[in-house]
LOGULUM-414660 format. One record per residue (C-alpha): x negated, y, z negated; residue in three letters. Coordinates in steps of 0.25 Angstrom, whole numbers, always signed. Example, Ala and Ser with C-alpha at 12.3 -4.5 7.8 and 13.67 -1.06 7.14 Angstrom:
REM residues 2
REC, -49, -18, -31, ALA
REC, -55, -4, -29, SER
REM end
This chain:
REM residues 532
REC, -38, +220, +209, MET
REC, -44, +214, +221, THR
REC, -45, +216, +236, GLY
REC, -40, +202, +238, ASP
REC, -26, +207, +240, ASP
REC, -14, +200, +247, PRO
REC, -13, +206, +261, LEU
REC, +1, +210, +263, GLU
REC, +10, +212, +275, GLU
REC, +14, +225, +281, SER
REC, +29, +228, +284, THR
REC, +37, +234, +295, ASP
REC, +34, +249, +295, SER
REC, +36, +260, +306, GLU
REC, +27, +272, +308, SER
REC, +35, +284, +312, GLU
REC, +23, +292, +315, SER
REC, +16, +282, +324, GLY
REC, +5, +281, +314, GLU
REC, +0, +268, +307, PRO
REC, +8, +267, +294, LEU
REC, +0, +269, +281, THR
REC, +11, +265, +271, ASP
REC, +12, +250, +276, GLY
REC, +26, +248, +272, GLY
REC, +41, +248, +275, ALA
REC, +52, +255, +267, ALA
REC, +61, +246, +260, GLY
REC, +51, +235, +257, ALA
REC, +52, +226, +245, ASP
REC, +46, +230, +231, ASP
REC, +31, +230, +230, VAL
REC, +25, +220, +221, ALA
REC, +10, +221, +217, LEU
REC, +3, +208, +213, ASP
REC, -12, +207, +213, PRO
REC, -12, +192, +215, TRP
REC, +0, +190, +223, GLY
REC, +5, +194, +237, SER
REC, +10, +208, +234, SER
REC, +21, +213, +243, SER
REC, +18, +227, +248, VAL
REC, +28, +228, +259, SER
REC, +29, +243, +257, ASP
REC, +17, +250, +253, TYR
REC, +25, +263, +250, ARG
REC, +31, +256, +238, LYS
REC, +18, +256, +231, LEU
REC, +18, +271, +231, PHE
REC, +32, +271, +224, GLU
REC, +31, +258, +215, GLU
REC, +16, +258, +210, PHE
REC, +12, +273, +212, GLY
REC, +2, +270, +222, ILE
REC, -1, +283, +230, GLU
REC, -2, +284, +245, GLU
REC, -16, +285, +250, PHE
REC, -13, +295, +261, ASP
REC, -11, +305, +250, GLU
REC, -26, +304, +246, VAL
REC, -32, +301, +259, LEU
REC, -37, +315, +262, ASP
REC, -44, +315, +249, GLU
REC, -53, +303, +253, VAL
REC, -66, +306, +260, PRO
REC, -68, +298, +273, HIS
REC, -56, +289, +270, PRO
REC, -57, +274, +275, HIS
REC, -49, +270, +287, TYR
REC, -40, +261, +278, LEU
REC, -37, +274, +270, MET
REC, -34, +282, +283, ARG
REC, -25, +271, +289, ARG
REC, -17, +269, +277, GLY
REC, -22, +255, +274, VAL
REC, -26, +261, +261, ILE
REC, -12, +266, +258, PHE
REC, -12, +269, +243, GLY
REC, -20, +273, +231, HIS
REC, -20, +275, +216, ARG
REC, -27, +288, +211, ASP
REC, -37, +287, +223, TYR
REC, -40, +302, +222, ARG
REC, -51, +302, +212, PRO
REC, -58, +292, +220, VAL
REC, -57, +300, +233, ALA
REC, -61, +313, +225, GLU
REC, -74, +305, +220, ALA
REC, -77, +301, +234, LEU
REC, -75, +315, +240, ARG
REC, -84, +321, +229, ASN
REC, -95, +310, +229, ASP
REC, -91, +307, +215, GLU
REC, -92, +293, +208, PRO
REC, -81, +283, +212, ALA
REC, -79, +268, +214, ALA
REC, -71, +258, +222, VAL
REC, -69, +244, +217, LEU
REC, -61, +232, +223, SER
REC, -61, +217, +220, GLY
REC, -59, +205, +228, PHE
REC, -53, +192, +224, MET
REC, -61, +181, +231, PRO
REC, -50, +171, +234, THR
REC, -53, +169, +249, GLY
REC, -60, +175, +261, ASP
REC, -61, +191, +262, PRO
REC, -51, +195, +273, HIS
REC, -48, +208, +280, ILE
REC, -39, +212, +269, GLY
REC, -51, +212, +259, HIS
REC, -58, +221, +269, LYS
REC, -49, +233, +266, LEU
REC, -54, +232, +252, VAL
REC, -69, +230, +256, PHE
REC, -67, +242, +265, ASP
REC, -61, +251, +254, GLU
REC, -73, +247, +244, ILE
REC, -83, +250, +255, ILE
REC, -77, +263, +259, TRP
REC, -77, +268, +245, HIS
REC, -91, +264, +243, GLN
REC, -95, +271, +256, GLN
REC, -89, +284, +250, GLN
REC, -97, +283, +238, GLY
REC, -89, +275, +228, ALA
REC, -95, +265, +219, ASP
REC, -90, +252, +225, ALA
REC, -86, +239, +218, TYR
REC, -82, +226, +224, ALA
REC, -79, +214, +215, LEU
REC, -75, +199, +216, ILE
REC, -63, +197, +208, ALA
REC, -67, +182, +204, ASP
REC, -61, +182, +191, LEU
REC, -48, +186, +197, GLU
REC, -49, +175, +208, ALA
REC, -52, +165, +198, ASN
REC, -41, +168, +188, SER
REC, -30, +173, +197, ALA
REC, -33, +164, +210, ARG
REC, -39, +152, +204, GLY
REC, -52, +153, +213, MET
REC, -64, +145, +209, SER
REC, -77, +152, +207, TRP
REC, -83, +145, +219, ALA
REC, -72, +150, +228, GLU
REC, -73, +164, +222, ILE
REC, -88, +164, +225, ASP
REC, -86, +160, +239, GLU
REC, -75, +171, +242, HIS
REC, -82, +182, +234, ALA
REC, -95, +181, +243, ARG
REC, -86, +182, +255, ASP
REC, -79, +195, +249, TYR
REC, -93, +201, +246, LEU
REC, -99, +198, +259, LEU
REC, -87, +205, +266, SER
REC, -88, +217, +257, LEU
REC, -103, +219, +260, LEU
REC, -101, +216, +275, ALA
REC, -91, +227, +275, LEU
REC, -100, +237, +269, GLY
REC, -100, +237, +254, PHE
REC, -114, +241, +248, ASP
REC, -117, +232, +237, PRO
REC, -129, +240, +233, GLU
REC, -120, +252, +230, GLU
REC, -108, +245, +226, GLY
REC, -104, +234, +215, THR
REC, -100, +220, +218, LEU
REC, -96, +211, +206, TYR
REC, -87, +199, +203, ARG
REC, -78, +199, +191, GLN
REC, -83, +187, +184, SER
REC, -98, +191, +183, THR
REC, -96, +206, +179, ASN
REC, -97, +207, +164, ARG
REC, -95, +222, +164, GLU
REC, -82, +220, +171, LEU
REC, -77, +209, +161, GLN
REC, -81, +218, +149, ASP
REC, -72, +229, +155, LEU
REC, -61, +219, +158, ALA
REC, -61, +215, +143, PHE
REC, -60, +229, +139, GLU
REC, -49, +232, +148, LEU
REC, -42, +219, +144, GLY
REC, -40, +225, +130, ALA
REC, -32, +236, +136, ASP
REC, -23, +227, +144, ALA
REC, -11, +218, +139, ASN
REC, -4, +206, +144, PHE
REC, +9, +214, +146, SER
REC, +2, +222, +157, GLU
REC, -2, +210, +164, PHE
REC, +12, +205, +163, GLN
REC, +18, +218, +169, SER
REC, +7, +221, +179, ILE
REC, +4, +207, +184, TYR
REC, +15, +198, +180, GLY
REC, +6, +189, +171, PHE
REC, +13, +180, +161, ASP
REC, +10, +169, +152, GLY
REC, +5, +160, +163, GLU
REC, -6, +170, +168, THR
REC, -20, +165, +166, ASP
REC, -28, +174, +156, ILE
REC, -39, +174, +166, SER
REC, -30, +180, +176, HIS
REC, -26, +191, +166, MET
REC, -41, +193, +163, GLN
REC, -44, +195, +178, SER
REC, -34, +206, +179, VAL
REC, -42, +213, +167, VAL
REC, -55, +211, +175, THR
REC, -49, +217, +187, GLN
REC, -45, +229, +179, MET
REC, -60, +230, +175, ALA
REC, -64, +228, +190, ASP
REC, -56, +241, +193, ILE
REC, -62, +249, +182, LEU
REC, -76, +243, +183, TYR
REC, -82, +254, +192, PRO
REC, -80, +264, +181, GLN
REC, -88, +256, +171, LEU
REC, -100, +265, +173, GLU
REC, -93, +278, +175, GLU
REC, -78, +282, +177, PRO
REC, -75, +285, +191, LYS
REC, -64, +285, +201, PRO
REC, -63, +271, +206, THR
REC, -54, +265, +217, VAL
REC, -49, +251, +219, ILE
REC, -45, +247, +233, PRO
REC, -35, +236, +233, VAL
REC, -22, +231, +239, GLY
REC, -9, +236, +233, PRO
REC, -7, +223, +226, ASP
REC, -18, +226, +217, GLN
REC, -12, +239, +212, ASP
REC, -8, +232, +198, PRO
REC, -23, +231, +195, HIS
REC, -26, +245, +198, VAL
REC, -14, +250, +190, ARG
REC, -18, +242, +178, PHE
REC, -33, +246, +179, ALA
REC, -29, +261, +179, ARG
REC, -21, +258, +166, ASP
REC, -32, +251, +159, LEU
REC, -42, +262, +164, ALA
REC, -33, +272, +157, GLU
REC, -32, +264, +144, ARG
REC, -47, +262, +143, MET
REC, -49, +278, +142, ARG
REC, -53, +284, +129, PHE
REC, -44, +296, +132, PHE
REC, -31, +299, +139, LYS
REC, -31, +313, +145, VAL
REC, -18, +320, +146, SER
REC, -10, +333, +146, GLU
REC, -3, +337, +134, ALA
REC, +5, +349, +128, TYR
REC, +6, +346, +113, ALA
REC, -1, +338, +102, SER
REC, +8, +326, +105, PHE
REC, +8, +316, +117, GLU
REC, +17, +317, +128, LEU
REC, +20, +306, +139, GLU
REC, +18, +310, +153, ASP
REC, +33, +313, +156, ALA
REC, +34, +320, +143, GLU
REC, +21, +329, +146, ARG
REC, +27, +332, +160, ALA
REC, +40, +337, +153, LEU
REC, +32, +346, +143, VAL
REC, +23, +351, +153, ALA
REC, +35, +356, +162, GLU
REC, +41, +363, +150, PHE
REC, +28, +369, +146, TYR
REC, +27, +375, +160, GLU
REC, +41, +380, +160, ARG
REC, +41, +387, +146, LEU
REC, +35, +400, +144, ASP
REC, +28, +401, +130, PRO
REC, +31, +416, +130, ALA
REC, +46, +413, +128, ASP
REC, +43, +408, +114, PHE
REC, +41, +415, +101, ASP
REC, +25, +413, +100, ASP
REC, +22, +412, +115, ASP
REC, +19, +397, +112, MET
REC, +26, +385, +119, LEU
REC, +29, +375, +108, ARG
REC, +34, +360, +108, CYS
REC, +48, +365, +103, THR
REC, +50, +375, +114, HIS
REC, +48, +364, +125, VAL
REC, +57, +355, +117, ALA
REC, +68, +365, +116, GLU
REC, +67, +368, +131, GLU
REC, +68, +353, +134, LEU
REC, +80, +351, +126, GLU
REC, +87, +362, +133, GLU
REC, +83, +356, +147, THR
REC, +93, +346, +153, PRO
REC, +86, +332, +155, LEU
REC, +91, +332, +169, SER
REC, +81, +344, +171, ASP
REC, +69, +336, +166, LEU
REC, +61, +326, +174, GLU
REC, +61, +316, +162, VAL
REC, +70, +306, +156, ASP
REC, +77, +308, +142, ALA
REC, +68, +299, +134, SER
REC, +56, +308, +139, THR
REC, +63, +321, +136, LEU
REC, +67, +315, +122, ASP
REC, +52, +311, +119, SER
REC, +47, +325, +123, VAL
REC, +57, +332, +115, LEU
REC, +53, +324, +103, THR
REC, +38, +327, +104, LYS
REC, +41, +342, +107, LEU
REC, +50, +343, +95, GLU
REC, +40, +336, +86, GLU
REC, +29, +345, +92, GLY
REC, +38, +357, +87, GLY
REC, +30, +370, +87, MET
REC, +17, +364, +93, GLU
REC, +13, +373, +105, PRO
REC, +14, +366, +119, LEU
REC, +0, +368, +126, ARG
REC, -6, +360, +138, PRO
REC, -18, +352, +134, ARG
REC, -26, +340, +138, ILE
REC, -25, +328, +129, ARG
REC, -36, +318, +127, PHE
REC, -29, +306, +120, PHE
REC, -38, +296, +113, ASP
REC, -34, +282, +119, ARG
REC, -46, +274, +115, ARG
REC, -58, +283, +112, ALA
REC, -68, +281, +102, THR
REC, -69, +291, +90, ASP
REC, -82, +296, +96, GLU
REC, -76, +298, +110, ALA
REC, -64, +305, +104, PHE
REC, -73, +314, +96, GLU
REC, -82, +317, +109, ALA
REC, -69, +321, +116, LEU
REC, -65, +331, +106, ILE
REC, -79, +337, +106, ASP
REC, -79, +337, +121, ALA
REC, -66, +344, +123, VAL
REC, -69, +359, +124, GLU
REC, -59, +371, +122, GLY
REC, -47, +370, +113, GLU
REC, -43, +356, +109, LYS
REC, -34, +349, +98, ARG
REC, -39, +336, +92, VAL
REC, -29, +326, +87, TYR
REC, -30, +312, +82, GLU
REC, -30, +305, +95, ASN
REC, -31, +316, +106, HIS
REC, -37, +329, +109, VAL
REC, -30, +340, +116, ASP
REC, -38, +350, +125, ALA
REC, -33, +363, +129, PHE
REC, -44, +368, +138, ASP
REC, -46, +356, +147, LEU
REC, -40, +352, +161, GLU
REC, -36, +338, +163, ARG
REC, -47, +334, +172, ALA
REC, -57, +340, +163, GLU
REC, -51, +332, +151, ALA
REC, -51, +319, +159, GLU
REC, -66, +320, +163, GLU
REC, -69, +324, +148, LEU
REC, -61, +312, +143, ALA
REC, -68, +302, +152, ARG
REC, -82, +308, +149, GLU
REC, -80, +307, +134, ILE
REC, -75, +293, +136, GLU
REC, -87, +288, +144, VAL
REC, -97, +295, +135, GLU
REC, -91, +287, +123, ASN
REC, -91, +273, +129, GLY
REC, -77, +273, +137, GLY
REC, -75, +270, +151, TYR
REC, -68, +283, +156, GLY
REC, -61, +275, +167, PHE
REC, -54, +283, +178, GLN
REC, -41, +276, +183, PRO
REC, -45, +267, +195, PRO
REC, -39, +271, +208, SER
REC, -35, +262, +219, SER
REC, -32, +262, +234, ILE
REC, -22, +252, +241, TYR
REC, -23, +246, +255, HIS
REC, -12, +239, +263, ARG
REC, -11, +224, +264, PHE
REC, -14, +219, +278, MET
REC, -4, +211, +286, THR
REC, -7, +196, +289, GLY
REC, -11, +194, +303, LEU
REC, +1, +184, +304, THR
REC, +11, +194, +298, GLY
REC, +15, +195, +284, GLY
REC, +4, +194, +273, LYS
REC, -11, +192, +276, MET
REC, -13, +179, +268, SER
REC, -26, +172, +265, SER
REC, -18, +159, +266, SER
REC, -14, +162, +280, ILE
REC, -27, +163, +288, PRO
REC, -21, +168, +300, ALA
REC, -15, +180, +292, SER
REC, -28, +186, +288, HIS
REC, -43, +188, +293, ILE
REC, -54, +184, +283, SER
REC, -67, +192, +284, LEU
REC, -73, +178, +286, LEU
REC, -64, +173, +297, ASP
REC, -72, +169, +310, ASP
REC, -71, +181, +319, PRO
REC, -64, +173, +330, GLU
REC, -53, +168, +320, ASP
REC, -51, +183, +316, GLY
REC, -49, +186, +331, TYR
REC, -39, +175, +332, ASP
REC, -31, +179, +320, LYS
REC, -29, +193, +325, VAL
REC, -25, +188, +338, LYS
REC, -15, +179, +332, ALA
REC, -10, +190, +322, ALA
REC, +4, +195, +322, THR
REC, +7, +210, +327, THR
REC, +17, +221, +326, GLY
REC, +19, +220, +341, GLY
REC, +32, +219, +349, ARG
REC, +38, +206, +355, GLU
REC, +33, +210, +369, THR
REC, +23, +218, +375, ALA
REC, +34, +226, +382, GLU
REC, +40, +229, +369, GLU
REC, +27, +233, +362, GLN
REC, +24, +243, +373, ARG
REC, +38, +249, +372, GLU
REC, +40, +249, +357, LYS
REC, +25, +248, +352, GLY
REC, +19, +239, +342, GLY
REC, +22, +239, +327, ARG
REC, +7, +242, +322, ALA
REC, +12, +245, +308, ASP
REC, +16, +230, +306, GLU
REC, +5, +224, +314, CYS
REC, -6, +215, +307, PRO
REC, -15, +218, +319, VAL
REC, -14, +233, +318, TYR
REC, -17, +232, +303, GLU
REC, -30, +225, +307, LEU
REC, -34, +237, +315, TYR
REC, -30, +247, +305, ALA
REC, -36, +240, +293, TYR
REC, -49, +234, +299, LEU
REC, -51, +233, +314, LEU
REC, -50, +248, +317, ALA
REC, -61, +251, +307, GLY
REC, -63, +266, +304, ASP
REC, -57, +270, +318, ASP
REC, -44, +276, +315, ASP
REC, -41, +280, +330, GLU
REC, -43, +265, +334, PHE
REC, -33, +261, +323, ALA
REC, -23, +272, +327, LYS
REC, -24, +269, +342, ARG
REC, -21, +254, +339, VAL
REC, -9, +258, +331, TYR
REC, -4, +269, +341, ASP
REC, -6, +259, +353, GLU
REC, +2, +248, +346, CYS
REC, +14, +257, +342, VAL
REC, +14, +264, +355, GLY
REC, +15, +251, +363, GLY
REC, +1, +252, +370, GLU
REC, -6, +241, +362, ARG
REC, +0, +227, +364, LEU
REC, -3, +216, +353, CYS
REC, -11, +207, +361, GLY
REC, -22, +217, +364, ASP
REC, -21, +223, +350, CYS
REC, -23, +210, +344, LYS
REC, -35, +206, +353, GLU
REC, -42, +219, +350, GLN
REC, -40, +217, +335, ALA
REC, -44, +203, +336, ALA
REC, -57, +207, +343, GLN
REC, -60, +218, +332, LEU
REC, -57, +208, +321, MET
REC, -67, +198, +327, ARG
REC, -77, +209, +328, GLU
REC, -75, +213, +314, PHE
REC, -76, +199, +308, LEU
REC, -89, +196, +316, GLU
REC, -95, +209, +311, GLU
REC, -90, +207, +297, HIS
REC, -95, +193, +296, GLN
REC, -109, +197, +302, GLU
REC, -110, +207, +291, LYS
REC, -106, +197, +280, ARG
REC, -118, +189, +284, GLU
REC, -127, +202, +284, GLU
REC, -123, +205, +269, VAL
REC, -125, +191, +264, GLU
REC, -139, +195, +258, GLU
REC, -133, +208, +253, LEU
REC, -122, +200, +245, LEU
REC, -133, +191, +239, GLU
REC, -140, +203, +234, GLU
REC, -128, +210, +229, ALA
REC, -126, +211, +214, ASP
REC, -114, +201, +213, ILE
REC, -113, +186, +209, GLU
REC, -110, +178, +221, LEU
REC, -107, +165, +213, GLU
REC, -99, +166, +200, SER
REC, -106, +160, +187, PRO
REC, -92, +155, +184, ARG
REC, -93, +145, +196, ARG
REC, -95, +131, +192, ARG
REC, -102, +122, +202, GLN
REM end
């Protein structure tokens, strides 16, 4: 989980509405493969919604207070479970943001997206964490500690220059954070090698240190919740989604209690529970002898219902019928269940005492009949934290689009002309933009007639992602003038090149100004693992 993401190309796409596209992809693209250490191919961002369960950010945008321009323009295109974070920011409640940077080269304009996302959340009141993923850089990329130290300093200077407040936020490096490493050790006890194989493709040739760095990244993602559970967002590129999903799983496994809805003393899987809930609502207890709906009644009704009328498969139906028949005359009643996953005896007893109203206590769970689900979740977390547990909330994430290389195709650190480093000489930045590929037509006459293709133009991306800043009207004007044929590529690139030169000049001046701030920050600038 780092901000050092491969920066991916956009694909041909058309905007029927005349507005800048926000999904960044074309229909019929190749299958999506997400590899945190490779060059992930995300040629159709919409496929991420279907294949990986990433949600469209537009659906939550209205819930975000003072959304960042990257959110408004669709550069941040997706999220996992961001609503708790948005709600916390709206209500001035505790929240956190964290992302990491693998120091394998100079910080570039792609990294600035993540810097901006961290800083914006900090400005909205979230606790902000930025880390140097030096263990990952050493184990997964083979970087020496001297190289890591050099690049780490550059990342931190750019982060501070862009507005990160080190007095209000937290900076750390993986290799020197003992709390982090202790948490990683605990998380490692709940992870297994088969998961590393299926998620990351690890095999018998994979270094143990590489696997260890993954567990450390899981600890990074949960680290902001060590003092108290709170909504936490991880801003990353979509190639880092495997880390987020794994961390969400581990956060759940670390919980003392699982809170769920139930209808009887036995346990039901999600699909089974939905089926029982449907028939509980469908049947009227008054139709039965003692005005009580029982397991056997629902079983009988299910047996008389054709499988084609049910939204489950045959194996799920068989399983539900078996459980209901074994339940026999037990009454079916909705209740909230606290299932003991890993609670201490003391925590389980404390939970029993804390549940008010009617309840049933079993060997490994407690059923409460007078609690709402949200109340139960809060109570379970409170009891867990009071009894030495973490009470982790599942971490959220937001995903930004990859940037197109200035030469077309991917933006690659191995192709200097394709990207702009935040350390580039401003004149070099100017020249790179002037030499950039565009989405323009073959001739000026054709451009005026048909309009430019801003949706596949690396130069327009520079405006939308960086150069227009917070000025949406300016970004839209550039887009409209391009697709309307009023703006020609030469003039557009000249304006962008000048703005890039100004940005680099200003940024590098600010880097010099924050040198002293970095020296005073609570982070080791030289690794103790470094050998002279």
